[in-house]
C-alpha positions in Angstrom: -14.1 16.1 5.9 -16.9 16.4 8.8 -20.0 14.4 8.2 -22.4 17.1 7.5 -20.1 18.3 4.6 -20.0 14.4 3.5 -23.9 14.5 3.5 -24.1 17.9 1.5 -21.9 16.8 -1.1 -23.7 13.2 -1.0 -27.0 15.4 -1.3 -25.0 16.9 -4.6 -24.5 13.4 -6.0 -28.5 12.3 -5.6 -29.5 15.4 -7.3 -26.9 15.1 -10.2 -28.7 11.8 -11.3 -31.5 13.9 -12.4 -34.9 14.4 -11.6 -37.0 15.9 -9.3 -36.4 14.3 -5.6 -39.1 14.9 -2.8 -37.9 15.9 0.5 -39.1 12.6 2.1 -36.9 10.4 -0.1 -33.7 12.6 0.1 -33.9 12.4 3.9 -34.2 8.5 4.0 -31.1 8.4 1.6 -29.3 10.3 3.5 -30.2 9.4 7.2 -31.6 12.8 8.5 -34.7 14.3 9.1 -36.5 16.6 6.5 -35.7 20.0 8.1 -32.0 19.2 8.0 -32.1 18.3 4.1 -33.9 21.9 3.5 -30.7 23.2 5.4 -28.2 21.3 3.2 -30.2 22.6 0.3 -29.4 26.4 1.8 -25.8 25.6 2.2 -25.6 24.4 -1.9 -27.3 27.1 -2.9 -25.1 29.4 -0.7 -22.5 27.7 -3.1 -24.3 29.1 -6.1 -25.2 25.5 -7.1 -28.7 26.0 -9.1 -30.9 23.8 -6.7 -34.5 24.5 -7.8 -37.7 23.8 -5.5 -40.6 22.1 -7.1 -44.1 22.8 -5.4 -46.9 20.7 -5.8 -47.8 17.3 -4.4 -44.9 15.5 -6.1 -42.6 18.5 -5.4 -39.2 18.4 -4.0 -35.9 19.7 -5.4 -33.6 19.4 -8.6 -31.0 20.9 -10.3 -31.4 23.5 -13.1 -31.4 21.7 -16.1 -27.9 21.7 -18.0 -25.9 22.2 -14.9 -22.8 20.4 -14.7 -20.4 20.3 -11.9 -17.0 22.2 -13.1 -13.6 20.4 -13.3 -11.8 20.3 -9.8 -9.1 23.1 -9.3 -6.4 20.4 -8.3 -2.9 20.5 -8.9 -1.2 17.4 -10.3 0.4 17.0 -6.5 -3.0 17.6 -4.8 -4.9 15.2 -7.3 -2.1 12.6 -7.1 -2.4 13.2 -2.9 -6.0 12.5 -3.0 -5.8 9.4 -5.5 -3.3 7.8 -3.5 -4.9 7.9 0.0 -8.2 6.3 -2.6 -6.0 3.7 -4.0 -4.4 2.4 -0.2 -7.6 1.9 0.9 -9.0 0.2 -2.1 -5.5 -2.0 -1.9 -5.1 -2.7 1.6 -6.5 -5.2 3.4 -10.1 -3.3 4.2 -13.6 -4.9 4.5 -15.7 -4.7 1.0 -17.4 -1.8 2.1 -14.6 0.2 2.4 -13.2 -0.9 -0.6 -16.5 -0.1 -2.8 -16.4 3.3 -1.2 -12.9 3.9 -2.3 -13.5 2.9 -5.7 -17.2 5.1 -5.9 -14.8 7.9 -4.7 -12.2 7.2 -7.1 -14.7 6.9 -9.9 -16.1 10.6 -9.0 -12.6 12.1 -8.7 -12.2 11.0 -12.3 -15.6 12.5 -13.4 -14.5 15.9 -12.5 -10.8 16.1 -13.1 -9.4 17.9 -16.9 -8.8 15.3 -19.2 -5.4 15.9 -19.3 -4.6 15.1 -15.8 -7.3 12.0 -15.9 -5.1 10.6 -18.7 -1.8 10.7 -16.3 -3.8 9.5 -13.1 -5.3 6.4 -15.0 -1.7 5.2 -16.0 -1.1 5.4 -12.0 -4.2 3.3 -11.1 -3.6 0.7 -13.4 0.3 0.0 -13.1 0.8 0.4 -9.0 0.4 -2.5 -6.8 0.3 -2.3 -2.9 1.2 -4.8 -0.4 -0.2 -5.0 3.3 2.1 -3.9 5.2 2.4 -0.1 6.3 4.9 2.1 7.8 5.4 6.3 7.5 5.2 6.9 3.9 8.6 8.4 2.5 7.7 11.3 0.2 8.1 11.0 -3.6 8.1 13.4 -6.7 4.7 13.6 -8.0 6.2 14.1 -11.6 8.6 10.9 -10.7 5.8 8.9 -9.9 3.5 9.9 -12.9 6.2 9.5 -15.5 7.1 6.0 -14.4 3.2 5.1 -14.3 2.7 6.2 -17.5 6.2 4.6 -19.1 4.7 1.4 -17.2 1.4 1.4 -19.1 3.2 2.2 -22.6 6.0 -0.5 -22.4 8.5 2.6 -22.9 11.9 2.5 -22.0 13.2 5.3 -19.2 16.1 6.3 -18.5 16.9 7.3 -14.7 19.2 9.0 -12.7 19.9 6.9 -9.5 21.7 7.2 -6.1 22.1 3.9 -4.3 21.9 3.1 -0.9 26.0 4.1 -0.5 25.3 7.3 -2.1 26.8 6.6 -5.7 24.9 7.8 -8.2 24.6 6.5 -11.6 22.5 7.1 -15.4 20.8 3.7 -16.4 18.3 2.8 -18.7 15.2 0.6 -17.3 12.3 -1.5 -18.8 9.9 -0.7 -16.0 7.6 -3.4 -15.4 5.7 -2.3 -12.2 5.3 0.2 -9.4 4.8 -1.2 -5.7 4.0 0.6 -2.5 5.3 -1.6 0.2 5.8 -0.3 3.9 5.2 3.4 3.0 8.1 3.2 0.1 7.6 3.2 -3.6 9.7 0.7 -5.6 10.0 0.5 -9.3 10.6 -3.2 -10.5 12.1 -3.6 -14.2 15.3 -4.6 -16.4 18.1 -2.7 -15.7 20.5 -2.3 -18.8 23.6 -1.8 -16.6 23.6 -5.0 -15.1 21.0 -6.8 -17.6 19.3 -8.2 -14.2 15.5 -7.8 -12.9 16.2 -4.8 -10.4 14.2 -2.9 -7.8 14.6 0.7 -7.3 13.5 3.2 -4.7 11.7 5.5 -5.8 13.0 8.0 -3.5 16.3 7.5 -4.5 15.6 8.4 -8.1 16.6 12.0 -9.1 15.4 12.2 -12.8 13.1 10.5 -15.5 13.5 10.8 -19.4 11.0 8.3 -21.1 12.9 7.1 -24.1 11.7 6.1 -27.7 10.7 2.6 -28.7 8.8 0.0 -26.5 9.6 -3.4 -25.1 7.8 -6.5 -24.1 7.2 -6.9 -20.6 7.5 -10.8 -19.3 4.2 -12.4 -19.0 2.6 -13.1 -15.7 4.7 -10.8 -14.2 4.0 -10.2 -10.6 5.6 -6.9 -9.6 4.8 -7.3 -5.8 5.4 -10.9 -5.6 8.9 -10.1 -6.9 9.4 -7.2 -4.9 8.9 -9.2 -1.4 10.9 -12.2 -2.3 13.5 -9.8 -3.5 13.5 -7.7 0.0 13.7 -11.2 1.7 16.5 -12.4 -0.4 19.0 -9.0 0.0 22.2 -9.3 1.1 23.0 -9.1 4.8 25.5 -9.5 7.5 23.9 -12.8 8.8 22.6 -16.1 6.6 20.1 -17.7 9.3 18.7 -21.3 8.4 16.6 -23.1 10.4 14.2 -26.1 11.0 10.7 -25.9 11.8 8.1 -28.7 12.7 4.8 -28.1 10.3 3.8 -28.1 6.8 4.4 -24.8 4.4 0.8 -24.0 5.1 1.6 -23.9 8.6 4.5 -22.2 8.8 4.5 -19.4 5.9 1.7 -17.4 7.2 3.4 -17.0 10.7 6.7 -14.9 9.1 6.5 -11.7 7.2 7.1 -12.4 3.4 9.8 -9.5 3.5 12.2 -11.0 6.2 12.1 -14.7 5.7 11.7 -17.4 3.1 10.2 -21.1 3.6 10.7 -24.0 1.9 10.1 -27.8 1.8 12.5 -30.4 3.0 13.6 -33.2 0.1 13.4 -36.6 1.6 11.4 -36.7 4.9 10.3 -39.9 6.4 6.7 -40.8 5.7 6.0 -41.9 9.3 7.5 -38.5 11.2 5.9 -35.1 11.6 7.0 -32.7 8.8 9.5 -30.0 8.9 10.4 -27.1 6.4 13.6 -24.8 6.4 13.2 -20.9 7.3 15.8 -18.7 5.7 16.6 -15.1 7.0 19.4 -12.7 6.1 19.9 -9.9 8.8 22.2 -7.4 9.9 21.6 -8.3 13.6 20.1 -11.3 15.4 18.7 -9.8 18.8 15.2 -9.8 17.2 15.2 -13.4 15.5 14.9 -15.5 19.1 11.4 -13.8 19.9 10.4 -14.5 16.5 11.2 -17.6 16.9 9.4 -18.1 20.3 6.3 -16.6 18.9 6.1 -19.5 16.0 5.0 -22.0 19.0 6.6 -24.7 17.1 9.7 -27.0 18.0 12.8 -25.4 15.9 16.4 -26.5 15.3 18.9 -24.0 14.4 21.3 -25.0 11.4 23.4 -21.7 11.9 25.1 -19.3 12.7 25.8 -21.2 15.9 25.6 -17.5 17.6 22.0 -17.5 17.1 21.7 -20.4 19.9 23.3 -18.0 22.3 20.7 -15.3 21.2 18.2 -17.8 22.5 19.6 -19.0 25.5 20.2 -15.5 26.1 16.4 -14.8 26.1 15.4 -17.6 27.8 17.8 -16.8 30.9 16.0 -13.8 30.8 12.4 -14.6 30.4 12.8 -17.4 33.1 14.4 -14.3 35.4 11.5 -12.2 34.6 9.0 -14.7 35.6 10.8 -15.5 38.9 10.8 -11.8 39.7 14.6 -11.6 39.4 14.9 -9.7 36.5 16.2 -5.9 36.9 13.9 -3.4 35.1 15.8 -1.1 33.0 17.9 2.0 34.9 17.5 0.8 38.0 19.7 1.3 40.6 22.6 -1.3 41.4 20.5 -2.4 44.9 16.9 -2.1 43.8 14.9 -5.5 43.0 
């Protein structure tokens, strides 16, 4: 949306508050001159919005009595796309002013949507959570997202068709506890009837959703986003890495993404020594971990696997060679320096 278009809409919003507004007042509120306000009013009248000019000492502009903005003609997909953008701005680590603007825009959108769609989007607003990380978004079917949001809000079980990462398909009944947007992917967290365990399901792998009769009582004080981050950090991988790092939980934990590492206190540490914590990481490959450890800028001891020591030594050799001018650029010819 261009800045002039946004200001024309802002002018309409001011006029909808009722009463007569002077040209000087509107110019001050919009941050433009009076001539520009008159041009914006012309834009509105060209759109058949009944802006009336009031003459006299206390004249200005007002909307015709009884005028209301018609409902926005948005499809479900269009409305969800707009709302998700606003929710992401509200949920991310944004300045307070930006968060307030997102909340205000969300409220305006709700006021002009048809009641049927407003009720469904309210379920989405009240049930989703966001983490701060961001990656390219994975497309999720709108019908799946809205139906799961309604079931989560109303504490109703759902039957889902699900395809796991190995391509195996299954039907399962889930008690949905929460929806979380993390790193561009949507996840459903809930109790899975097939395994009788708390599970996470990627929404882009859900092929169908059917709401089942009855209701359930979700666990009290359950935090879907925190549970998802913990589950992703503890998912099974090829390597189980354990490292001791000098420092306290408060010092070390912020240095590591919650999705890849867990940090624990070490029991029975001597009172006269510096504290240490233990980091546990699950990974398919080890080649990225040495750089992560170097970035901690703290003493560390690798407990296992032993092959990680070799990877750290290799990184140290390559960095030393680069510092001494002996490291070959990638793709260089055998005779190049």
